[in-house]
N, CA, C and O atoms as a GROMACS GRO file, in nm:
protein
  604
    1MET      N    1   0.724  -0.153  -1.756
    1MET     CA    2   0.817  -0.095  -1.658
    1MET      C    3   0.712  -0.078  -1.537
    1MET      O    4   0.590  -0.066  -1.547
    2LYS      N    5   0.772  -0.081  -1.447
    2LYS     CA    6   0.765  -0.072  -1.257
    2LYS      C    7   0.690   0.098  -1.236
    2LYS      O    8   0.758   0.191  -1.279
    3GLU      N    9   0.606   0.119  -1.196
    3GLU     CA   10   0.571   0.260  -1.140
    3GLU      C   11   0.597   0.240  -1.003
    3GLU      O   12   0.557   0.152  -0.926
    4ILE      N   13   0.695   0.365  -0.980
    4ILE     CA   14   0.766   0.399  -0.874
    4ILE      C   15   0.639   0.497  -0.798
    4ILE      O   16   0.637   0.614  -0.835
    5LEU      N   17   0.553   0.461  -0.712
    5LEU     CA   18   0.463   0.525  -0.646
    5LEU      C   19   0.454   0.521  -0.514
    5LEU      O   20   0.457   0.404  -0.476
    6PHE      N   21   0.443   0.603  -0.420
    6PHE     CA   22   0.429   0.648  -0.233
    6PHE      C   23   0.312   0.678  -0.218
    6PHE      O   24   0.259   0.749  -0.303
    7ARG      N   25   0.248   0.640  -0.120
    7ARG     CA   26   0.140   0.719  -0.036
    7ARG      C   27   0.185   0.716   0.069
    7ARG      O   28   0.257   0.630   0.122
    8GLY      N   29   0.112   0.890   0.138
    8GLY     CA   30   0.086   0.924   0.296
    8GLY      C   31  -0.027   0.946   0.319
    8GLY      O   32  -0.115   0.947   0.233
    9GLN      N   33  -0.046   0.972   0.462
    9GLN     CA   34  -0.185   1.055   0.525
    9GLN      C   35  -0.093   1.202   0.559
    9GLN      O   36   0.021   1.216   0.605
   10LYS      N   37  -0.193   1.298   0.517
   10LYS     CA   38  -0.106   1.415   0.589
   10LYS      C   39  -0.142   1.412   0.707
   10LYS      O   40  -0.221   1.323   0.737
   11PRO      N   41  -0.096   1.506   0.813
   11PRO     CA   42  -0.103   1.480   0.990
   11PRO      C   43  -0.186   1.571   0.961
   11PRO      O   44  -0.242   1.488   0.888
   12ASP      N   45  -0.261   1.681   0.945
   12ASP     CA   46  -0.409   1.728   0.969
   12ASP      C   47  -0.497   1.678   0.975
   12ASP      O   48  -0.565   1.688   1.076
   13ASN      N   49  -0.543   1.589   0.853
   13ASN     CA   50  -0.630   1.581   0.804
   13ASN      C   51  -0.648   1.439   0.781
   13ASN      O   52  -0.762   1.403   0.750
   14LYS      N   53  -0.540   1.336   0.791
   14LYS     CA   54  -0.540   1.215   0.736
   14LYS      C   55  -0.602   1.162   0.590
   14LYS      O   56  -0.654   1.059   0.549
   15GLU      N   57  -0.558   1.314   0.525
   15GLU     CA   58  -0.596   1.274   0.365
   15GLU      C   59  -0.508   1.197   0.356
   15GLU      O   60  -0.429   1.165   0.445
   16TRP      N   61  -0.514   1.146   0.206
   16TRP     CA   62  -0.398   1.004   0.137
   16TRP      C   63  -0.315   1.093   0.040
   16TRP      O   64  -0.401   1.146  -0.029
   17VAL      N   65  -0.222   1.128   0.007
   17VAL     CA   66  -0.131   1.196  -0.147
   17VAL      C   67  -0.051   1.080  -0.184
   17VAL      O   68   0.013   0.993  -0.125
   18TYR      N   69  -0.080   1.112  -0.310
   18TYR     CA   70  -0.007   1.029  -0.374
   18TYR      C   71   0.104   1.086  -0.467
   18TYR      O   72   0.077   1.177  -0.545
   19GLY      N   73   0.258   1.019  -0.457
   19GLY     CA   74   0.362   1.056  -0.576
   19GLY      C   75   0.479   1.038  -0.510
   19GLY      O   76   0.457   0.966  -0.413
   20SER      N   77   0.601   1.073  -0.518
   20SER     CA   78   0.705   1.037  -0.546
   20SER      C   79   0.723   1.088  -0.347
   20SER      O   80   0.657   1.174  -0.289
   21LEU      N   81   0.842   0.994  -0.282
   21LEU     CA   82   0.860   1.018  -0.155
   21LEU      C   83   1.005   1.051  -0.129
   21LEU      O   84   1.100   0.980  -0.163
   22LEU      N   85   1.015   1.182  -0.056
   22LEU     CA   86   1.160   1.264  -0.027
   22LEU      C   87   1.159   1.255   0.114
   22LEU      O   88   1.047   1.245   0.164
   23GLU      N   89   1.278   1.257   0.206
   23GLU     CA   90   1.289   1.310   0.307
   23GLU      C   91   1.367   1.406   0.348
   23GLU      O   92   1.488   1.405   0.323
   24SER      N   93   1.303   1.510   0.423
   24SER     CA   94   1.335   1.616   0.439
   24SER      C   95   1.468   1.656   0.517
   24SER      O   96   1.460   1.605   0.629
   25ASP      N   97   1.575   1.718   0.505
   25ASP     CA   98   1.660   1.710   0.622
   25ASP      C   99   1.681   1.728   0.738
   25ASP      O  100   1.793   1.710   0.787
   26ASP      N  101   1.536   1.781   0.831
   26ASP     CA  102   1.499   1.745   0.978
   26ASP      C  103   1.436   1.609   0.988
   26ASP      O  104   1.373   1.574   1.088
   27GLY      N  105   1.459   1.511   0.848
   27GLY     CA  106   1.360   1.391   0.917
   27GLY      C  107   1.255   1.350   0.828
   27GLY      O  108   1.246   1.246   0.762
   28LYS      N  109   1.151   1.479   0.840
   28LYS     CA  110   1.027   1.489   0.801
   28LYS      C  111   0.976   1.391   0.636
   28LYS      O  112   1.054   1.380   0.541
   29LYS      N  113   0.881   1.350   0.638
   29LYS     CA  114   0.882   1.211   0.515
   29LYS      C  115   0.773   1.354   0.441
   29LYS      O  116   0.704   1.427   0.511
   30VAL      N  117   0.785   1.364   0.288
   30VAL     CA  118   0.732   1.455   0.244
   30VAL      C  119   0.674   1.369   0.108
   30VAL      O  120   0.737   1.267   0.084
   31ILE      N  121   0.565   1.398   0.019
   31ILE     CA  122   0.538   1.351  -0.089
   31ILE      C  123   0.505   1.401  -0.186
   31ILE      O  124   0.389   1.431  -0.217
   32VAL      N  125   0.622   1.421  -0.258
   32VAL     CA  126   0.559   1.521  -0.361
   32VAL      C  127   0.476   1.488  -0.505
   32VAL      O  128   0.501   1.425  -0.608
   33VAL      N  129   0.386   1.549  -0.463
   33VAL     CA  130   0.253   1.537  -0.633
   33VAL      C  131   0.302   1.537  -0.756
   33VAL      O  132   0.396   1.616  -0.751
   34LYS      N  133   0.294   1.502  -0.845
   34LYS     CA  134   0.358   1.477  -0.994
   34LYS      C  135   0.243   1.540  -1.080
   34LYS      O  136   0.130   1.493  -1.084
   35ASN      N  137   0.277   1.633  -1.136
   35ASN     CA  138   0.127   1.688  -1.248
   35ASN      C  139   0.156   1.734  -1.328
   35ASN      O  140   0.275   1.709  -1.345
   36LYS      N  141   0.100   1.827  -1.437
   36LYS     CA  142   0.167   1.799  -1.569
   36LYS      C  143   0.236   1.971  -1.514
   36LYS      O  144   0.320   2.001  -1.599
   37ASN      N  145   0.231   2.037  -1.452
   37ASN     CA  146   0.321   2.145  -1.374
   37ASN      C  147   0.469   2.106  -1.334
   37ASN      O  148   0.554   2.194  -1.318
   38PHE      N  149   0.498   1.966  -1.316
   38PHE     CA  150   0.590   1.892  -1.260
   38PHE      C  151   0.714   1.961  -1.287
   38PHE      O  152   0.717   2.008  -1.401
   39ILE      N  153   0.802   1.977  -1.228
   39ILE     CA  154   0.939   2.073  -1.271
   39ILE      C  155   1.044   2.024  -1.184
   39ILE      O  156   1.006   1.989  -1.072
   40SER      N  157   1.178   2.013  -1.214
   40SER     CA  158   1.264   1.976  -1.111
   40SER      C  159   1.363   1.999  -1.184
   40SER      O  160   1.365   1.995  -1.306
   41LYS      N  161   1.469   2.030  -1.097
   41LYS     CA  162   1.583   2.078  -1.196
   41LYS      C  163   1.685   2.098  -1.081
   41LYS      O  164   1.653   2.155  -0.977
   42GLN      N  165   1.834   2.036  -1.110
   42GLN     CA  166   1.969   2.046  -1.002
   42GLN      C  167   2.029   2.172  -1.039
   42GLN      O  168   1.996   2.230  -1.143
   43ASP      N  169   2.142   2.233  -0.934
   43ASP     CA  170   2.227   2.281  -0.945
   43ASP      C  171   2.288   2.285  -0.853
   43ASP      O  172   2.229   2.208  -0.777
   44ASN      N  173   2.408   2.340  -0.782
   44ASN     CA  174   2.532   2.302  -0.719
   44ASN      C  175   2.466   2.293  -0.562
   44ASN      O  176   2.530   2.228  -0.480
   45ARG      N  177   2.350   2.353  -0.524
   45ARG     CA  178   2.266   2.396  -0.421
   45ARG      C  179   2.205   2.276  -0.396
   45ARG      O  180   2.183   2.248  -0.278
   46GLY      N  181   2.167   2.184  -0.496
   46GLY     CA  182   2.058   2.096  -0.432
   46GLY      C  183   1.946   2.102  -0.595
   46GLY      O  184   1.944   2.170  -0.697
   47TRP      N  185   1.881   2.010  -0.550
   47TRP     CA  186   1.737   1.982  -0.631
   47TRP      C  187   1.603   2.088  -0.628
   47TRP      O  188   1.589   2.132  -0.515
   48TYR      N  189   1.541   2.119  -0.687
   48TYR     CA  190   1.423   2.204  -0.681
   48TYR      C  191   1.318   2.164  -0.757
   48TYR      O  192   1.314   2.122  -0.873
   49VAL      N  193   1.246   2.181  -0.688
   49VAL     CA  194   1.107   2.091  -0.724
   49VAL      C  195   0.964   2.220  -0.750
   49VAL      O  196   0.912   2.284  -0.659
   50ASN      N  197   0.935   2.226  -0.874
   50ASN     CA  198   0.795   2.338  -0.901
   50ASN      C  199   0.663   2.202  -0.876
   50ASN      O  200   0.635   2.134  -0.974
   51ALA      N  201   0.592   2.177  -0.741
   51ALA     CA  202   0.485   2.061  -0.768
   51ALA      C  203   0.408   2.112  -0.590
   51ALA      O  204   0.440   2.186  -0.497
   52PRO      N  205   0.341   2.056  -0.611
   52PRO     CA  206   0.247   2.090  -0.473
   52PRO      C  207   0.340   1.922  -0.346
   52PRO      O  208   0.355   1.802  -0.367
   53CYS      N  209   0.368   1.994  -0.253
   53CYS     CA  210   0.420   1.874  -0.154
   53CYS      C  211   0.379   1.878  -0.048
   53CYS      O  212   0.349   1.990  -0.005
   54TYR      N  213   0.361   1.759   0.039
   54TYR     CA  214   0.266   1.783   0.188
   54TYR      C  215   0.378   1.677   0.243
   54TYR      O  216   0.430   1.577   0.196
   55GLU      N  217   0.387   1.739   0.349
   55GLU     CA  218   0.454   1.680   0.496
   55GLU      C  219   0.333   1.534   0.528
   55GLU      O  220   0.215   1.567   0.538
   56VAL      N  221   0.361   1.402   0.539
   56VAL     CA  222   0.306   1.275   0.550
   56VAL      C  223   0.308   1.205   0.711
   56VAL      O  224   0.410   1.250   0.763
   57ILE      N  225   0.261   1.144   0.777
   57ILE     CA  226   0.292   1.096   0.884
   57ILE      C  227   0.383   0.965   0.802
   57ILE      O  228   0.357   0.900   0.701
   58PRO      N  229   0.500   0.964   0.897
   58PRO     CA  230   0.575   0.870   0.877
   58PRO      C  231   0.562   0.701   0.864
   58PRO      O  232   0.624   0.618   0.796
   59GLU      N  233   0.443   0.690   0.970
   59GLU     CA  234   0.414   0.522   0.974
   59GLU      C  235   0.336   0.508   0.854
   59GLU      O  236   0.340   0.395   0.805
   60SER      N  237   0.257   0.606   0.788
   60SER     CA  238   0.124   0.597   0.685
   60SER      C  239   0.237   0.564   0.551
   60SER      O  240   0.176   0.530   0.449
   61VAL      N  241   0.359   0.567   0.539
   61VAL     CA  242   0.399   0.585   0.411
   61VAL      C  243   0.395   0.436   0.360
   61VAL      O  244   0.446   0.343   0.422
   62GLY      N  245   0.336   0.423   0.251
   62GLY     CA  246   0.354   0.326   0.198
   62GLY      C  247   0.382   0.297   0.032
   62GLY      O  248   0.330   0.383  -0.039
   63GLU      N  249   0.458   0.186  -0.042
   63GLU     CA  250   0.466   0.186  -0.138
   63GLU      C  251   0.368   0.051  -0.232
   63GLU      O  252   0.310  -0.052  -0.196
   64PHE      N  253   0.390   0.123  -0.368
   64PHE     CA  254   0.296   0.097  -0.432
   64PHE      C  255   0.372  -0.037  -0.498
   64PHE      O  256   0.490  -0.045  -0.530
   65THR      N  257   0.232  -0.172  -0.511
   65THR     CA  258   0.332  -0.281  -0.543
   65THR      C  259   0.315  -0.298  -0.656
   65THR      O  260   0.313  -0.420  -0.666
   66ASN      N  261   0.298  -0.244  -0.780
   66ASN     CA  262   0.222  -0.253  -0.926
   66ASN      C  263   0.182  -0.370  -0.934
   66ASN      O  264   0.221  -0.457  -1.012
   67LEU      N  265   0.089  -0.380  -0.838
   67LEU     CA  266  -0.040  -0.467  -0.836
   67LEU      C  267  -0.150  -0.437  -0.829
   67LEU      O  268  -0.152  -0.355  -0.737
   68SER      N  269  -0.307  -0.455  -0.887
   68SER     CA  270  -0.397  -0.436  -0.856
   68SER      C  271  -0.508  -0.538  -0.820
   68SER      O  272  -0.500  -0.656  -0.855
   69ASP      N  273  -0.630  -0.480  -0.738
   69ASP     CA  274  -0.701  -0.598  -0.715
   69ASP      C  275  -0.803  -0.579  -0.813
   69ASP      O  276  -0.799  -0.480  -0.887
   70LYS      N  277  -0.942  -0.709  -0.826
   70LYS     CA  278  -0.997  -0.730  -0.913
   70LYS      C  279  -1.087  -0.619  -0.994
   70LYS      O  280  -1.142  -0.643  -1.101
   71TYR      N  281  -1.092  -0.472  -0.912
   71TYR     CA  282  -1.187  -0.368  -0.924
   71TYR      C  283  -1.064  -0.284  -0.979
   71TYR      O  284  -1.098  -0.166  -0.976
   72ASN      N  285  -0.951  -0.295  -1.022
   72ASN     CA  286  -0.837  -0.275  -1.078
   72ASN      C  287  -0.751  -0.146  -0.982
   72ASN      O  288  -0.666  -0.071  -1.030
   73ILE      N  289  -0.796  -0.145  -0.848
   73ILE     CA  290  -0.758  -0.020  -0.707
   73ILE      C  291  -0.572  -0.112  -0.657
   73ILE      O  292  -0.509  -0.194  -0.590
   74LYS      N  293  -0.574  -0.055  -0.711
   74LYS     CA  294  -0.363   0.006  -0.634
   74LYS      C  295  -0.350  -0.043  -0.520
   74LYS      O  296  -0.384   0.017  -0.418
   75ILE      N  297  -0.300  -0.152  -0.520
   75ILE     CA  298  -0.253  -0.219  -0.417
   75ILE      C  299  -0.122  -0.098  -0.344
   75ILE      O  300  -0.042  -0.044  -0.420
   76PHE      N  301  -0.121  -0.070  -0.193
   76PHE     CA  302   0.020  -0.059  -0.146
   76PHE      C  303   0.032  -0.115  -0.047
   76PHE      O  304  -0.055  -0.186   0.004
   77ASP      N  305   0.164  -0.088   0.006
   77ASP     CA  306   0.247  -0.183   0.149
   77ASP      C  307   0.092  -0.096   0.255
   77ASP      O  308   0.043   0.015   0.240
   78GLY      N  309   0.066  -0.177   0.330
   78GLY     CA  310  -0.007  -0.168   0.458
   78GLY      C  311  -0.144  -0.132   0.418
   78GLY      O  312  -0.222  -0.060   0.480
   79ASP      N  313  -0.171  -0.216   0.259
   79ASP     CA  314  -0.332  -0.267   0.265
   79ASP      C  315  -0.359  -0.348   0.304
   79ASP      O  316  -0.279  -0.437   0.333
   80ILE      N  317  -0.553  -0.360   0.334
   80ILE     CA  318  -0.552  -0.503   0.382
   80ILE      C  319  -0.664  -0.557   0.274
   80ILE      O  320  -0.733  -0.474   0.215
   81ILE      N  321  -0.680  -0.695   0.251
   81ILE     CA  322  -0.724  -0.745   0.160
   81ILE      C  323  -0.805  -0.845   0.175
   81ILE      O  324  -0.830  -0.900   0.282
   82ASN      N  325  -0.862  -0.880   0.037
   82ASN     CA  326  -0.962  -1.040   0.137
   82ASN      C  327  -0.963  -1.085   0.004
   82ASN      O  328  -0.954  -1.016  -0.098
   83TRP      N  329  -0.978  -1.240   0.017
   83TRP     CA  330  -0.932  -1.339  -0.123
   83TRP      C  331  -1.006  -1.487  -0.100
   83TRP      O  332  -1.029  -1.536   0.010
   84VAL      N  333  -1.022  -1.520  -0.172
   84VAL     CA  334  -1.089  -1.641  -0.154
   84VAL      C  335  -0.966  -1.746  -0.170
   84VAL      O  336  -0.874  -1.722  -0.248
   85SER      N  337  -0.971  -1.857  -0.096
   85SER     CA  338  -0.881  -1.929  -0.117
   85SER      C  339  -0.926  -2.041  -0.244
   85SER      O  340  -1.038  -2.084  -0.268
   86ASN      N  341  -0.787  -2.072  -0.320
   86ASN     CA  342  -0.813  -2.146  -0.466
   86ASN      C  343  -0.726  -2.294  -0.450
   86ASN      O  344  -0.733  -2.388  -0.530
   87ASN      N  345  -0.644  -2.291  -0.328
   87ASN     CA  346  -0.578  -2.426  -0.267
   87ASN      C  347  -0.668  -2.549  -0.244
   87ASN      O  348  -0.765  -2.539  -0.169
   88PRO      N  349  -0.640  -2.650  -0.300
   88PRO     CA  350  -0.709  -2.758  -0.292
   88PRO      C  351  -0.793  -2.802  -0.168
   88PRO      O  352  -0.909  -2.840  -0.153
   89PHE      N  353  -0.662  -2.778  -0.068
   89PHE     CA  354  -0.674  -2.811   0.114
   89PHE      C  355  -0.786  -2.712   0.138
   89PHE      O  356  -0.883  -2.770   0.186
   90SER      N  357  -0.810  -2.560   0.119
   90SER     CA  358  -0.928  -2.467   0.169
   90SER      C  359  -0.941  -2.435   0.064
   90SER      O  360  -0.897  -2.321   0.052
   91LEU      N  361  -0.986  -2.480  -0.041
   91LEU     CA  362  -1.080  -2.444  -0.164
   91LEU      C  363  -1.216  -2.362  -0.094
   91LEU      O  364  -1.284  -2.392   0.005
   92GLY      N  365  -1.229  -2.215  -0.215
   92GLY     CA  366  -1.343  -2.124  -0.112
   92GLY      C  367  -1.314  -2.058   0.006
   92GLY      O  368  -1.356  -1.946   0.036
   93GLU      N  369  -1.234  -2.139   0.082
   93GLU     CA  370  -1.198  -2.037   0.219
   93GLU      C  371  -1.200  -1.892   0.201
   93GLU      O  372  -1.144  -1.854   0.098
   94LYS      N  373  -1.252  -1.800   0.275
   94LYS     CA  374  -1.235  -1.702   0.282
   94LYS      C  375  -1.073  -1.622   0.367
   94LYS      O  376  -1.016  -1.679   0.460
   95ARG      N  377  -1.037  -1.517   0.322
   95ARG     CA  378  -0.897  -1.505   0.391
   95ARG      C  379  -0.879  -1.365   0.403
   95ARG      O  380  -0.885  -1.300   0.298
   96VAL      N  381  -0.855  -1.300   0.520
   96VAL     CA  382  -0.832  -1.146   0.511
   96VAL      C  383  -0.632  -1.157   0.547
   96VAL      O  384  -0.573  -1.236   0.621
   97CYS      N  385  -0.581  -1.057   0.469
   97CYS     CA  386  -0.418  -1.058   0.486
   97CYS      C  387  -0.429  -0.871   0.496
   97CYS      O  388  -0.515  -0.790   0.461
   98LYS      N  389  -0.292  -0.862   0.564
   98LYS     CA  390  -0.251  -0.729   0.520
   98LYS      C  391  -0.111  -0.761   0.452
   98LYS      O  392  -0.029  -0.847   0.484
   99VAL      N  393  -0.105  -0.649   0.328
   99VAL     CA  394   0.038  -0.610   0.237
   99VAL      C  395   0.171  -0.589   0.315
   99VAL      O  396   0.186  -0.488   0.384
  100ILE      N  397   0.275  -0.692   0.305
  100ILE     CA  398   0.383  -0.639   0.365
  100ILE      C  399   0.523  -0.663   0.265
  100ILE      O  400   0.533  -0.756   0.186
  101TRP      N  401   0.597  -0.588   0.282
  101TRP     CA  402   0.733  -0.557   0.194
  101TRP      C  403   0.812  -0.622   0.292
  101TRP      O  404   0.833  -0.591   0.409
  102GLY      N  405   0.878  -0.782   0.177
  102GLY     CA  406   0.961  -0.902   0.189
  102GLY      C  407   1.087  -0.875   0.192
  102GLY      O  408   1.163  -0.946   0.258
  103GLY      N  409   1.128  -0.776   0.126
  103GLY     CA  410   1.243  -0.736   0.057
  103GLY      C  411   1.285  -0.832  -0.019
  103GLY      O  412   1.218  -0.935  -0.029
  104SER      N  413   1.427  -0.814  -0.099
  104SER     CA  414   1.480  -0.831  -0.234
  104SER      C  415   1.350  -0.904  -0.344
  104SER      O  416   1.328  -1.015  -0.393
  105GLY      N  417   1.272  -0.743  -0.346
  105GLY     CA  418   1.148  -0.741  -0.460
  105GLY      C  419   1.035  -0.838  -0.390
  105GLY      O  420   0.954  -0.875  -0.473
  106LEU      N  421   1.013  -0.883  -0.271
  106LEU     CA  422   0.899  -0.955  -0.256
  106LEU      C  423   0.806  -0.913  -0.152
  106LEU      O  424   0.834  -0.895  -0.034
  107TRP      N  425   0.672  -0.898  -0.217
  107TRP     CA  426   0.572  -0.868  -0.179
  107TRP      C  427   0.503  -0.976  -0.080
  107TRP      O  428   0.476  -1.086  -0.130
  108TRP      N  429   0.466  -0.948   0.087
  108TRP     CA  430   0.413  -1.036   0.099
  108TRP      C  431   0.264  -1.025   0.170
  108TRP      O  432   0.253  -0.929   0.246
  109CYS      N  433   0.146  -1.110   0.155
  109CYS     CA  434   0.022  -1.118   0.205
  109CYS      C  435   0.033  -1.173   0.372
  109CYS      O  436   0.028  -1.296   0.382
  110TYR      N  437   0.044  -1.111   0.477
  110TYR     CA  438   0.033  -1.160   0.592
  110TYR      C  439  -0.107  -1.208   0.676
  110TYR      O  440  -0.204  -1.133   0.684
  111GLY      N  441  -0.105  -1.309   0.723
  111GLY     CA  442  -0.256  -1.334   0.708
  111GLY      C  443  -0.321  -1.311   0.848
  111GLY      O  444  -0.272  -1.362   0.949
  112LEU      N  445  -0.426  -1.237   0.852
  112LEU     CA  446  -0.536  -1.162   0.974
  112LEU      C  447  -0.594  -1.244   0.989
  112LEU      O  448  -0.594  -1.255   1.112
  113SER      N  449  -0.680  -1.354   0.932
  113SER     CA  450  -0.790  -1.435   0.931
  113SER      C  451  -0.703  -1.586   0.964
  113SER      O  452  -0.591  -1.606   0.915
  114TYR      N  453  -0.780  -1.695   1.061
  114TYR     CA  454  -0.716  -1.807   1.096
  114TYR      C  455  -0.763  -1.902   0.929
  114TYR      O  456  -0.858  -1.874   0.855
  115PRO      N  457  -0.669  -2.004   0.912
  115PRO     CA  458  -0.483  -2.018   0.954
  115PRO      C  459  -0.462  -1.886   0.933
  115PRO      O  460  -0.535  -1.823   0.857
  116LYS      N  461  -0.354  -1.827   1.005
  116LYS     CA  462  -0.210  -1.737   0.995
  116LYS      C  463  -0.164  -1.805   0.844
  116LYS      O  464  -0.158  -1.927   0.826
  117ILE      N  465  -0.135  -1.715   0.755
  117ILE     CA  466  -0.067  -1.763   0.653
  117ILE      C  467   0.010  -1.667   0.652
  117ILE      O  468  -0.002  -1.569   0.724
  118CYS      N  469   0.119  -1.690   0.551
  118CYS     CA  470   0.231  -1.584   0.522
  118CYS      C  471   0.246  -1.590   0.335
  118CYS      O  472   0.364  -1.611   0.308
  119ILE      N  473   0.170  -1.580   0.221
  119ILE     CA  474   0.200  -1.607   0.109
  119ILE      C  475   0.245  -1.463   0.016
  119ILE      O  476   0.225  -1.343   0.039
  120GLY      N  477   0.295  -1.515  -0.066
  120GLY     CA  478   0.362  -1.394  -0.202
  120GLY      C  479   0.247  -1.350  -0.246
  120GLY      O  480   0.158  -1.421  -0.293
  121LEU      N  481   0.244  -1.200  -0.229
  121LEU     CA  482   0.113  -1.133  -0.345
  121LEU      C  483   0.140  -1.187  -0.475
  121LEU      O  484   0.042  -1.235  -0.532
  122GLY      N  485   0.220  -1.189  -0.518
  122GLY     CA  486   0.255  -1.252  -0.661
  122GLY      C  487   0.133  -1.386  -0.719
  122GLY      O  488   0.070  -1.395  -0.824
  123GLU      N  489   0.136  -1.446  -0.639
  123GLU     CA  490   0.076  -1.567  -0.593
  123GLU      C  491  -0.051  -1.546  -0.608
  123GLU      O  492  -0.117  -1.626  -0.675
  124LEU      N  493  -0.104  -1.446  -0.556
  124LEU     CA  494  -0.234  -1.404  -0.491
  124LEU      C  495  -0.281  -1.378  -0.619
  124LEU      O  496  -0.379  -1.437  -0.664
  125ILE      N  497  -0.215  -1.288  -0.688
  125ILE     CA  498  -0.298  -1.211  -0.797
  125ILE      C  499  -0.350  -1.303  -0.912
  125ILE      O  500  -0.457  -1.274  -0.966
  126SER      N  501  -0.287  -1.399  -0.947
  126SER     CA  502  -0.372  -1.475  -1.047
  126SER      C  503  -0.548  -1.478  -0.989
  126SER      O  504  -0.654  -1.457  -1.049
  127ASN      N  505  -0.518  -1.510  -0.858
  127ASN     CA  506  -0.689  -1.525  -0.853
  127ASN      C  507  -0.723  -1.376  -0.855
  127ASN      O  508  -0.662  -1.274  -0.823
  128GLU      N  509  -0.856  -1.405  -0.909
  128GLU     CA  510  -0.916  -1.249  -0.966
  128GLU      C  511  -1.005  -1.201  -0.820
  128GLU      O  512  -1.054  -1.088  -0.806
  129LYS      N  513  -1.013  -1.286  -0.739
  129LYS     CA  514  -1.112  -1.248  -0.608
  129LYS      C  515  -1.059  -1.153  -0.520
  129LYS      O  516  -1.146  -1.112  -0.442
  130ILE      N  517  -0.936  -1.095  -0.502
  130ILE     CA  518  -0.878  -1.036  -0.458
  130ILE      C  519  -0.953  -0.885  -0.460
  130ILE      O  520  -0.997  -0.828  -0.559
  131GLU      N  521  -0.953  -0.843  -0.339
  131GLU     CA  522  -1.022  -0.715  -0.299
  131GLU      C  523  -0.964  -0.636  -0.230
  131GLU      O  524  -0.923  -0.700  -0.133
  132VAL      N  525  -0.919  -0.476  -0.217
  132VAL     CA  526  -0.862  -0.434  -0.133
  132VAL      C  527  -0.990  -0.353  -0.060
  132VAL      O  528  -1.058  -0.265  -0.112
  133ILE      N  529  -1.008  -0.431   0.129
  133ILE     CA  530  -1.109  -0.362   0.186
  133ILE      C  531  -1.091  -0.303   0.232
  133ILE      O  532  -1.192  -0.275   0.296
  134GLY      N  533  -0.942  -0.186   0.282
  134GLY     CA  534  -0.893  -0.091   0.362
  134GLY      C  535  -0.778  -0.102   0.368
  134GLY      O  536  -0.719  -0.182   0.295
  135SER      N  537  -0.702  -0.009   0.477
  135SER     CA  538  -0.551  -0.036   0.499
  135SER      C  539  -0.564  -0.067   0.668
  135SER      O  540  -0.671  -0.073   0.730
  136ILE      N  541  -0.440  -0.082   0.720
  136ILE     CA  542  -0.398  -0.102   0.846
  136ILE      C  543  -0.400   0.070   0.922
  136ILE      O  544  -0.358   0.088   1.037
  137TYR      N  545  -0.441   0.156   0.857
  137TYR     CA  546  -0.433   0.315   0.907
  137TYR      C  547  -0.572   0.353   0.903
  137TYR      O  548  -0.628   0.415   0.994
  138ASP      N  549  -0.634   0.307   0.779
  138ASP     CA  550  -0.790   0.372   0.811
  138ASP      C  551  -0.838   0.305   0.865
  138ASP      O  552  -0.915   0.365   0.940
  139ASN      N  553  -0.847   0.132   0.884
  139ASN     CA  554  -0.945   0.063   0.941
  139ASN      C  555  -0.824  -0.019   1.026
  139ASN      O  556  -0.764  -0.112   0.971
  140PRO      N  557  -0.794   0.021   1.159
  140PRO     CA  558  -0.742  -0.114   1.215
  140PRO      C  559  -0.830  -0.200   1.334
  140PRO      O  560  -0.780  -0.259   1.429
  141GLU      N  561  -0.911  -0.194   1.318
  141GLU     CA  562  -1.033  -0.275   1.337
  141GLU      C  563  -1.014  -0.413   1.239
  141GLU      O  564  -1.021  -0.531   1.275
  142LEU      N  565  -0.992  -0.370   1.132
  142LEU     CA  566  -0.998  -0.507   1.063
  142LEU      C  567  -0.857  -0.569   1.065
  142LEU      O  568  -0.838  -0.657   0.981
  143ILE      N  569  -0.750  -0.535   1.152
  143ILE     CA  570  -0.642  -0.606   1.197
  143ILE      C  571  -0.728  -0.746   1.298
  143ILE      O  572  -0.717  -0.868   1.289
  144LYS      N  573  -0.795  -0.674   1.371
  144LYS     CA  574  -0.834  -0.814   1.487
  144LYS      C  575  -0.929  -0.885   1.436
  144LYS      O  576  -0.940  -0.991   1.498
  145CYS      N  577  -1.027  -0.871   1.325
  145CYS     CA  578  -1.140  -0.875   1.349
  145CYS      C  579  -1.156  -1.052   1.241
  145CYS      O  580  -1.077  -1.067   1.147
  146ASN      N  581  -1.219  -1.122   1.260
  146ASN     CA  582  -1.240  -1.237   1.196
  146ASN      C  583  -1.301  -1.195   1.074
  146ASN      O  584  -1.375  -1.099   1.056
  147PHE      N  585  -1.246  -1.308   0.967
  147PHE     CA  586  -1.357  -1.259   0.797
  147PHE      C  587  -1.509  -1.301   0.841
  147PHE      O  588  -1.599  -1.248   0.775
  148LYS      N  589  -1.548  -1.389   0.944
  148LYS     CA  590  -1.692  -1.397   0.940
  148LYS      C  591  -1.767  -1.250   1.020
  148LYS      O  592  -1.887  -1.224   1.023
  149GLU      N  593  -1.702  -1.203   1.056
  149GLU     CA  594  -1.736  -1.071   1.102
  149GLU      C  595  -1.771  -0.969   1.011
  149GLU      O  596  -1.844  -0.873   1.037
  150LEU      N  597  -1.692  -1.004   0.855
  150LEU     CA  598  -1.716  -0.916   0.752
  150LEU      C  599  -1.857  -0.931   0.699
  150LEU      O  600  -1.907  -1.043   0.689
  151LYS      N  601  -1.901  -0.856   0.675
  151LYS     CA  602  -2.044  -0.876   0.560
  151LYS      C  603  -2.019  -1.035   0.537
  151LYS      O  604  -2.093  -1.099   0.463
   0.00000   0.00000   0.00000
């Protein structure tokens, strides 16, 4: 079963919060953190939630891909991953890419290292060497770097 999970950064301290995504009447993005005391109910005025809710930076919101890296770290939209190519034409080459939503149920890895490629995330997951190394929000310097500059 697909896990529906979002994350976003709180504006005051950039801390990540995880849970369900809501949009308030005034357009603010809110993450509702699920916990054992989570209660929701509906009446003629709308839904009521008894759980911690946090406003988040809209641009930081990312959905869980339902895939994890080699350390079992969940992969989200906006993450930066590295991996070693198992393609016969580029066998062993190290790659860096960011995870993006492509629509129609597809997650893509857009290459940040040369050569720039776009490949389906599902195709890469079979490669046990995938690792989340940051996100475009926490580590913007990784977007512009060459993989050789990383350890």
